C-alpha positions in Angstrom: 16.7 -3.8 13.1 18.3 -4.3 9.7 17.1 -1.8 7.0 16.4 -4.1 4.1 15.7 -1.2 1.8 19.5 -0.8 1.5 19.9 -4.4 0.2 20.8 -5.0 -3.4 17.9 -4.5 -5.8 16.6 -7.3 -8.0 17.9 -7.2 -11.6 15.5 -6.9 -14.6 15.7 -10.6 -15.5 15.0 -11.7 -11.9 11.9 -9.4 -11.7 10.7 -10.6 -15.1 11.0 -14.2 -13.8 9.1 -13.4 -10.6 6.3 -11.6 -12.4 5.8 -14.2 -15.1 6.0 -17.0 -12.4 3.2 -15.3 -10.5 1.1 -14.9 -13.7 1.5 -18.4 -15.0 1.0 -20.0 -11.5 -2.3 -18.1 -11.1 -3.4 -18.9 -14.7 -2.0 -22.2 -15.9 -3.8 -21.7 -19.2 -1.2 -18.9 -19.9 1.3 -21.7 -20.9 -0.8 -22.3 -24.0 -2.5 -18.9 -24.5 0.6 -16.8 -24.4 2.7 -18.7 -27.0 -0.2 -18.8 -29.4 -0.9 -15.2 -28.9 2.7 -14.3 -29.6 2.7 -16.4 -32.8 -0.4 -14.7 -34.1 0.8 -11.2 -33.2 4.1 -11.9 -35.1 2.2 -13.2 -38.1 -0.4 -10.5 -38.3 1.8 -7.6 -39.6 3.5 -10.0 -42.1 0.1 -11.0 -43.6 -0.9 -7.3 -43.6 2.3 -6.6 -45.6 1.8 -9.6 -47.9 -1.7 -8.7 -49.1 -0.8 -5.6 -51.2 2.0 -7.5 -52.8 -0.3 -10.3 -53.8 -2.8 -7.9 -55.1 -0.2 -6.2 -57.3 1.1 -9.5 -58.6 -2.4 -10.7 -59.5 -3.2 -7.5 -61.3 0.1 -7.8 -63.2 -0.8 -11.3 -64.3 -4.2 -10.0 -65.7 -6.2 -12.8 -64.1 -9.2 -11.0 -62.5 -10.8 -14.2 -61.2 -7.6 -15.3 -59.4 -7.1 -11.8 -58.1 -10.6 -11.7 -56.5 -10.2 -15.2 -55.0 -6.7 -14.5 -53.7 -7.6 -11.2 -52.2 -10.8 -12.5 -50.6 -8.9 -15.5 -49.0 -6.1 -13.2 -47.8 -8.5 -10.8 -46.2 -10.5 -13.6 -44.6 -7.4 -15.1 -43.1 -6.2 -11.7 -41.9 -9.6 -11.0 -40.4 -9.7 -14.3 -38.6 -6.2 -13.9 -37.3 -6.7 -10.3 -36.3 -10.0 -11.3 -34.4 -8.2 -14.2 -32.7 -5.4 -11.8 -31.7 -7.9 -9.3 -30.2 -9.8 -12.0 -28.3 -6.7 -13.6 -26.9 -5.2 -10.2 -26.2 -8.3 -9.4 -24.0 -7.8 -12.7 -22.1 -4.0 -12.0 -21.7 -4.6 -8.5 -20.4 -7.3 -9.7 -18.0 -4.9 -12.3 -16.6 -2.1 -9.7 -16.1 -4.5 -7.2 -14.5 -6.0 -9.8 -12.1 -2.5 -11.0 -11.2 -1.8 -7.5 -10.1 -5.1 -6.8 -8.4 -6.0 -10.2 -6.8 -2.3 -11.2 -6.2 0.1 -8.4 -5.6 -2.3 -5.7 -4.6 -4.1 -8.0 -2.2 -0.9 -9.1 -0.6 0.3 -5.5 -0.4 -3.0 -4.5 1.3 -2.6 -7.4 3.7 1.0 -6.4 4.5 -0.1 -2.8 5.2 -2.7 -4.1 7.7 -0.6 -6.6 9.6 3.0 -5.4 9.3 4.7 -3.9 12.4 3.5 -0.4 13.2 7.1 0.8 13.0 7.1 -0.2 9.3 4.4 2.4 8.5 4.4 5.3 10.9 7.9 6.9 10.5 8.3 9.3 7.7 11.0 7.2 6.0 8.8 4.2 6.0 5.8 6.2 4.7 7.9 7.1 1.7 8.6 3.4 1.1 4.9 2.6 1.5 4.0 5.4 -0.9 6.3 4.3 -3.6 5.0 0.7 -3.3 1.4 1.9 -3.5 2.3 3.9 -6.6 3.9 0.9 -8.3 0.5 -0.9 -8.1 -1.7 2.1 -8.9 -2.2 1.2 -12.6 -1.4 -1.1 -15.5 1.3 1.3 -16.8 3.4 1.0 -13.6 5.3 -1.7 -11.7 4.5 -5.4 -12.0 1.7 -5.3 -14.5 3.5 -2.9 -16.8 6.5 -5.2 -16.5 4.4 -8.2 -17.7 2.9 -6.1 -20.5 6.2 -4.8 -21.7 7.8 -8.3 -21.4 5.1 -9.7 -23.6 5.5 -7.0 -26.2 9.3 -7.3 -26.1 9.0 -11.0 -26.8 6.8 -10.3 -29.8 9.2 -7.7 -31.1 12.3 -9.9 -30.6 10.9 -12.8 -32.6 9.5 -10.4 -35.2 12.8 -8.6 -35.7 14.6 -11.9 -36.1 12.2 -12.9 -38.9 12.1 -9.6 -40.6 15.8 -8.9 -40.1 16.7 -12.1 -41.9 14.6 -10.8 -44.9 16.3 -7.4 -44.8 19.7 -9.0 -44.6 19.0 -11.0 -47.7 18.1 -7.8 -49.5 21.1 -5.7 -48.5 23.3 -5.6 -45.4 23.6 -1.7 -45.4 20.0 -1.3 -44.5 20.4 -3.6 -41.6 23.5 -1.8 -40.4 21.9 1.6 -40.4 18.8 0.2 -38.6 20.9 -1.5 -35.9 23.0 1.7 -35.5 19.8 3.6 -34.9 18.7 1.0 -32.4 22.0 1.2 -30.4 22.0 5.0 -30.3 18.3 5.1 -29.3 18.9 2.6 -26.5 21.8 4.8 -25.2 19.6 7.9 -25.2 16.8 6.1 -23.4 19.2 4.7 -20.8 20.2 8.3 -20.1 16.6 9.3 -19.8 15.9 6.4 -17.4 18.8 7.3 -15.2 17.6 10.9 -14.9 14.1 9.6 -14.2 15.5 7.4 -11.4 17.3 10.4 -9.9 13.9 12.1 -9.7 11.8 9.2 -8.4 12.1 10.3 -4.8 10.9 13.8 -5.7 8.1 12.3 -7.8 7.0 10.1 -5.0 6.9 13.0 -2.5 4.7 15.1 -4.9 2.4 12.1 -5.4 2.1 11.6 -1.6 1.3 15.2 -1.0 -1.3 15.3 -3.7 -2.9 12.1 -2.3 -3.0 13.6 1.2 -4.7 16.9 0.0 -7.2 15.0 -2.1 -7.9 12.6 0.8 -8.5 15.4 3.3 -10.6 17.3 0.8 -13.0 14.3 0.7 -12.8 13.6 4.5 -16.1 14.5 6.3 -14.4 15.4 9.6 -11.8 17.6 7.9 -14.7 19.1 5.8 -16.1 20.9 8.9 -12.8 22.7 9.6 -12.3 23.5 6.0 -15.7 25.2 5.8 -15.8 26.9 9.2 -12.3 28.2 8.9 -12.7 28.9 5.2 -9.7 26.8 4.2 -11.2 25.9 0.8 -9.1 28.4 -1.2 -6.0 27.4 0.8 -6.5 23.7 0.0 -7.1 24.5 -3.6 -3.9 26.6 -3.7 -1.9 23.8 -2.1 -3.3 21.3 -4.7 -2.5 23.7 -7.5 1.1 24.1 -6.2 1.5 20.3 -6.1 0.1 20.0 -9.6 2.4 22.7 -10.9 5.4 21.1 -9.2 4.4 17.8 -10.9 4.1 19.6 -14.2 7.5 21.1 -13.9 9.1 17.8 -13.0 7.2 16.1 -15.9 8.5 18.7 -18.3 12.1 18.0 -17.2 11.5 14.3 -17.6 9.9 14.6 -21.0 12.8 16.7 -22.3 15.1 13.7 -21.8 12.7 11.5 -23.7 12.4 13.9 -26.7 16.0 13.1 -27.7 15.4 9.5 -28.8 12.5 10.8 -31.0 14.6 13.4 -32.7 17.5 11.1 -33.3 15.1 8.5 -34.7 13.8 10.9 -37.3 17.3 11.5 -38.7 18.1 7.8 -38.7 14.8 7.0 -40.4 15.6 9.5 -43.2 19.0 7.8 -43.8 17.4 4.3 -43.7 14.6 5.3 -46.1 17.1 6.9 -48.5 19.3 3.8 -48.7 16.3 1.4 -48.9 14.5 3.3 -51.7 17.7 3.7 -53.6 18.4 -0.1 -53.5 14.9 -1.2 -54.2 14.3 1.3 -57.1 17.6 0.3 -58.7 16.7 -3.4 -58.6 13.4 -2.7 -60.2 14.9 -0.6 -62.9 17.6 -3.2 -63.5 14.9 -5.9 -63.8 16.0 -7.8 -60.8 12.8 -7.2 -58.9 9.1 -6.8 -59.9 6.7 -4.3 -58.5 5.0 -6.9 -56.2 8.3 -7.9 -54.6 9.3 -4.2 -54.4 6.0 -3.5 -52.4 6.6 -6.6 -50.1 10.2 -5.5 -49.3 9.2 -2.0 -48.7 6.6 -3.1 -46.2 9.2 -5.5 -44.5 11.8 -2.8 -44.2 9.3 -0.3 -42.8 7.9 -2.9 -40.4 11.4 -4.0 -39.3 12.4 -0.4 -38.6 9.3 0.3 -36.6 9.7 -2.9 -34.6 13.3 -2.3 -33.8 12.5 1.2 -32.7 9.8 -0.2 -30.5 12.2 -2.8 -29.2 14.4 0.0 -27.8 11.3 1.7 -26.2 10.0 -1.6 -24.8 13.5 -2.4 -23.4 13.7 0.8 -21.5 10.1 0.5 -20.3 11.0 -2.9 -18.9 13.9 -1.3 -17.0 11.6 1.4 -15.6 8.9 -1.0 -14.6 11.5 -3.3 -12.9 12.7 -0.4 -10.8 9.1 0.3 -9.8 8.6 -3.4 -9.0 11.6 -3.1 -6.7 9.7 -0.3 -4.8 7.1 -2.9 -4.0 9.8 -5.4 -3.0 11.3 -2.8 -0.6 8.0 -2.6 1.3 7.1 -6.3 1.2 10.5 -7.3 2.4 10.4 -5.1 5.5 10.9 -7.5 8.4 8.2 -8.2 11.0 8.2 -9.6 14.5 7.5 -13.3 15.0 3.8 -13.8 15.0 1.6 -16.8 15.6 -0.5 -16.2 12.5 0.6 -17.5 9.1 3.1 -15.3 7.2 1.9 -13.2 4.3 2.4 -15.0 0.9 5.3 -13.4 -0.9 4.4 -11.8 -4.3 6.4 -14.3 -6.5 4.5 -17.2 -4.8 1.1 -15.5 -4.8 -1.7 -17.9 -5.4 -5.4 -17.7 -4.6 -6.4 -20.1 -1.9 -9.6 -22.2 -2.5 -12.7 -20.6 -1.0 -13.1 -23.6 1.3 -9.6 -23.1 2.7 -10.1 -19.4 3.1 -13.4 -19.8 5.0 -11.8 -22.4 7.2 -9.0 -20.0 8.1 -11.6 -17.2 8.7 -13.6 -19.5 10.9 -10.5 -20.1 13.0 -10.0 -16.4 13.2 -13.6 -15.8 14.4 -13.3 -18.6 17.0 -10.0 -17.1 18.3 -11.6 -13.7 18.7 -14.7 -15.1 20.4 -12.6 -17.2 22.8 -10.6 -14.2 24.1 -13.0 -13.4 26.9 -13.1 -17.1 28.0 -9.4 -17.5 28.3 -9.4 -15.8 31.8 -5.7 -14.8 31.4 -4.1 -13.8 34.6 -3.2 -10.1 34.6 0.5 -9.7 33.5 3.4 -8.2 35.3 5.3 -5.6 33.2 8.9 -4.7 33.8 10.9 -2.0 32.0 14.6 -2.5 32.4 16.7 0.5 31.4 14.5 1.2 28.4 15.3 4.0 26.0 13.7 4.8 22.7 14.4 7.1 19.8 12.2 7.3 16.7 13.8 6.4 13.4 16.1 9.1 12.0 15.8 11.0 15.3 19.0 11.3 17.3 17.5 12.4 20.7 15.8 9.7 22.8 12.1 10.3 23.4 12.3 8.3 26.6 15.5 7.7 28.5 16.6 4.8 30.8 13.2 3.9 32.2 13.2 1.4 35.1 9.9 0.5 36.6 7.7 -2.5 37.4 3.9 -2.7 37.1 2.8 -5.6 39.3 0.1 -8.0 38.1 -3.3 -6.5 38.8 -1.9 -3.1 39.6 -3.3 0.2 38.3 -0.8 2.7 37.2 -1.3 6.3 36.1 1.3 7.8 33.7 0.9 11.6 33.9 2.8 14.6 32.6 2.6 17.5 30.2 2.3 17.0 26.4 5.5 15.7 24.9 6.6 14.0 28.1 6.8 10.6 26.4 3.5 9.0 27.6 2.2 8.0 24.1 5.6 6.6 23.2 5.4 4.3 26.3 2.0 3.2 25.1 3.4 2.2 21.7 6.1 0.2 23.5 3.6 -1.4 25.8 1.4 -2.4 22.9 4.4 -3.9 21.0 4.0 -1.4 18.1 7.6 -0.4 18.4 10.8 -2.1 19.7 12.8 -0.3 22.3 16.2 0.9 21.1 17.8 0.0 24.4 17.0 -2.2 27.4 14.3 -4.9 27.9 10.5 -5.0 28.3 9.4 -8.1 30.1 5.9 -9.5 30.4 5.7 -12.1 33.2 9.5 -12.5 32.8 9.5 -13.0 29.0 10.1 -10.6 26.2 7.3 -9.8 23.7 9.3 -11.6 21.0 9.5 -14.7 23.2 5.7 -14.6 23.8 4.8 -13.9 20.1 3.4 -10.5 19.2 -0.1 -11.8 18.3 -0.4 -13.8 21.5 0.8 -10.9 23.6 -1.6 -8.4 21.9 -4.5 -10.8 22.6 -4.0 -9.9 26.2 -4.4 -6.1 25.6 -7.5 -4.0 25.6 -6.4 -0.5 24.5 -8.1 2.8 23.9 -6.1 5.4 22.0 -6.7 9.1 22.1 -7.0 9.5 18.3 -9.1 6.4 17.6 -12.2 6.9 15.4 -14.8 4.3 14.6 -14.6 2.6 11.2 -17.4 3.0 8.7 -18.7 -0.4 9.5 -21.7 -1.5 11.6 -21.7 -0.9 15.4 -21.5 -4.7 15.9 -18.4 -5.0 13.6 -16.7 -2.0 15.3 -17.2 -3.5 18.8 -16.4 -7.1 18.0 -14.0 -6.9 15.1 -16.0 -9.7 13.4 -18.2 -9.9 10.4 -21.9 -9.7 10.8 -23.4 -12.8 12.5 -20.0 -14.2 13.8 -20.0 -12.6 17.2 -21.3 -13.7 20.6 -24.6 -11.8 20.9 -24.8 -12.2 24.7 -21.3 -10.7 25.1 -22.2 -7.9 22.7 -25.3 -7.0 24.6 -23.4 -7.1 27.9 -20.7 -4.8 26.4 -23.3 -2.3 25.2 -25.1 -2.2 28.5 -21.9 -1.8 30.6 -20.7 1.0 28.3 -23.9 2.9 28.6 -24.7 2.7 24.9 -27.5 0.1 25.0 -30.4 2.5 25.1 -29.0 4.5 22.2 -28.5 1.3 20.1 -32.0 0.0 20.9 -33.5 3.3 19.6 -32.0 2.8 16.1 -34.2 1.0 13.5 -31.4 -1.4 12.6 -29.9 -1.5 16.2 -26.4 -2.9 16.3 -26.5 -3.6 12.5 -26.5 0.2 12.0 -23.5 1.6 10.0 -21.4 4.4 11.3 -21.3 7.2 8.7 -23.0 6.8 5.4 -19.9 5.5 3.6 -21.5 2.0 3.1 -25.1 2.7 4.0 -27.4 5.7 3.5 -29.0 4.8 6.9 -25.7 5.2 8.6 -25.4 7.5 11.6 -22.8 9.8 13.2 -22.0 9.4 16.9 -21.4 12.3 19.2 -18.0 12.5 21.1 -19.4 11.0 24.2 -21.1 8.2 22.2 -17.9 7.5 20.4 -16.1 7.1 23.8 -18.8 4.6 24.9 -18.5 2.7 21.7 -14.7 2.3 22.2 -15.4 1.4 25.8 -17.8 -1.3 24.6 -15.0 -2.6 22.3 -12.6 -2.9 25.2 -15.2 -4.7 27.3 -16.0 -7.2 24.5 -12.3 -8.1 24.0 -11.8 -8.4 27.8 -8.0 -8.3 27.7 -6.1 -8.9 30.9 -4.0 -5.8 30.3 -5.9 -2.5 30.0 -4.2 0.5 28.5 -6.0 3.9 28.2 -4.0 6.5 26.2 -5.9 9.7 27.0 -9.1 8.4 25.5 -11.1 11.2 27.2 -9.0 14.1 26.0 -11.9 15.4 23.9 -14.4 15.3 26.7 -15.3 17.9 29.3 -14.0 17.3 32.9 -17.4 16.1 34.1 -17.9 13.6 31.4 -14.2 12.6 31.7 -14.6 11.9 35.5 -17.7 9.8 34.9 -16.2 7.7 32.1 -13.1 7.1 34.2 -15.3 5.6 36.9 -16.5 3.1 34.3 -12.9 2.4 33.1 -12.0 1.7 36.8 -14.8 -0.9 37.0 -13.5 -2.5 33.7 -10.0 -2.6 35.2 -11.0 -4.8 38.1 -8.8 -7.9 38.2 -6.6 -6.6 35.4 -3.2 -4.9 35.0 -4.1 -1.3 34.0 -2.2 1.7 32.7 -4.0 5.0 32.7 -2.3 7.7 30.6 -3.3 11.4 30.7 -2.0 14.9 31.0 -5.2 15.6 33.1 -5.5 14.0 36.4 -9.0 12.6 36.6 -7.7 9.1 36.4 -5.2 9.3 39.3 -7.7 8.8 42.1 -8.4 5.2 40.9 -4.7 4.2 40.6 -2.4 2.4 43.0 0.6 4.4 41.9 1.3 7.5 39.8 4.4 8.1 37.7 5.0 11.6 36.7 7.0 11.9 33.4 9.0 14.8 32.2 11.3 14.9 29.1 11.1 11.1 28.8 12.1 10.3 32.4 10.1 9.5 35.5 10.8 12.3 37.9 8.2 11.4 40.6 6.6 8.1 41.6 4.2 7.2 44.4 0.6 7.2 45.5 -1.6 10.3 45.2 -1.1 11.1 48.9 2.6 10.5 48.8 3.1 12.8 45.8 0.9 15.5 47.2 2.8 15.4 50.5 6.1 15.7 48.5 5.0 19.0 47.1 6.7 18.5 43.7 5.6 18.7 40.1 2.7 16.4 40.5 1.2 18.6 43.3 1.7 21.7 41.2 -0.1 20.3 38.2 -2.9 18.8 40.4 -3.5 22.0 42.2 -3.9 23.9 38.9 -6.3 21.4 37.5 -8.2 21.0 40.8 -8.8 24.8 40.8 -10.2 24.5 37.3 -12.5 21.7 38.3 -13.7 23.8 41.3 -14.4 26.7 38.9 -16.4 24.4 36.7 -18.3 23.4 39.8 -17.8 19.7 39.3 -15.4 18.7 42.0 -13.2 19.7 44.8 -9.5 19.7 45.6 -9.3 16.0 46.2 
């Protein structure tokens, strides 16, 4: 698959166009609001500069009445304009923020939830994901910061043209010194940005590690280990190390940004010396009165400040554009062909009307509720010379696998940890594409079928799945409250053995798991969690059942009992049971023993026991353990 992260990045102008297009499409009022806001922002400092000059001129004329009227009117106009600028600035900022949150962040969140699993699990892709998330983390990063800086840059540009014309009329030498200061400042800032870009990968890694430590520190499950094994000081030490590393990096970055400040101080001295010399000389020569002197002094000071800010804004735009490209890198990661509508790209982000959204959600609910009524025939699965290597890993995890799972057949994939069982599950679920060979489902590839349509056939239980902090009903059905088929839900709870537990709860299936969203939430035991996941698989009723060591946390007796329930669920389905323990094998038609990514033995339980190979060796060891526990015999 092509790695689009190596494609040419968007330039600054293109990213500005994309960001402004998203803003103005979401808020059409911005077409009027923004130009008026720009005009007021440009006029405000000029009026502020003009008032002292008018005051001095009025005093010089000796007309107190005109002085009071003029000053009152000037202050009133300034107050009104300043208030209007603040009010419109609030609206402008709100529009930019909600464009980021309701547009880009919403699309980013949707992409993380529906993008191919191979776009988020590998370490390289996690870095891309982390940088994209960081670019949306605040209004001083990425797309919103780009919109802010573009607005401010526009204000400065128009202001500099206006003020620069006045300065040029006074004396060209002041303008030359100021422009030289600007060019030199831009060069120093470009140097600082290039250095910052070279450290962005390091910065992203530090941010990702800090986020992980903070997340684990707040995680309830991790909290038990942290306390029992007294890991608090260690976690704190790790966090301090990350913070110190961030501090050292920030110090290096800031040193590069101090240079423009120092250079600006020297240039300001040269500019002020020339400006004051020219203005004082003209006053002394009688070519300029004190009021005009004050006005020009304010214009020169404002012009210098604005042109210095222009350099700063320009380089902020470049930095924000680079961060915006981090978001593009993730959003442009390719996905398999799906039957659901594609995610709206950021530059075209618009909010759908509520009626449209609810109509689409209703279709989603109907689709989920109809799964069990489709009565899909159990699929036939064929692996043809399939090999797979994880991204950036040279060695194949599985190698040249050739096997067929007949429709309605129950297969056990067994072997020690690291044999490649979970990798096969990821391929069977369509979470990854094989790097070599073909996987056929009823004679078609998953791409030909369509990933969503194929995954509708699958009921899968993973070994590391935990319930979400939603209600029991929502966990089982995958639907919002009140949208599910209550008869099917009740049937699923009864068949999973969780019905009596749920009925004993005050809010029954409306009870939340954990107290994240409700103080009345509960925590399920390990066995109850397994039953909940079992009920989830029953409710979906896929024609292809995959069990990826879902009982690994259970004791052998509980494991044996729950596998009997899984066997009943597998009736009339194609089923793959995966385990490094062998409680599931007695239910299966065939057993495949994996070692180092290859199938080394295949056959029924009796055939493999008679063969006396690796399967028999593992089975005898585990059977002895089961006998010692008093829960079984050597069968």
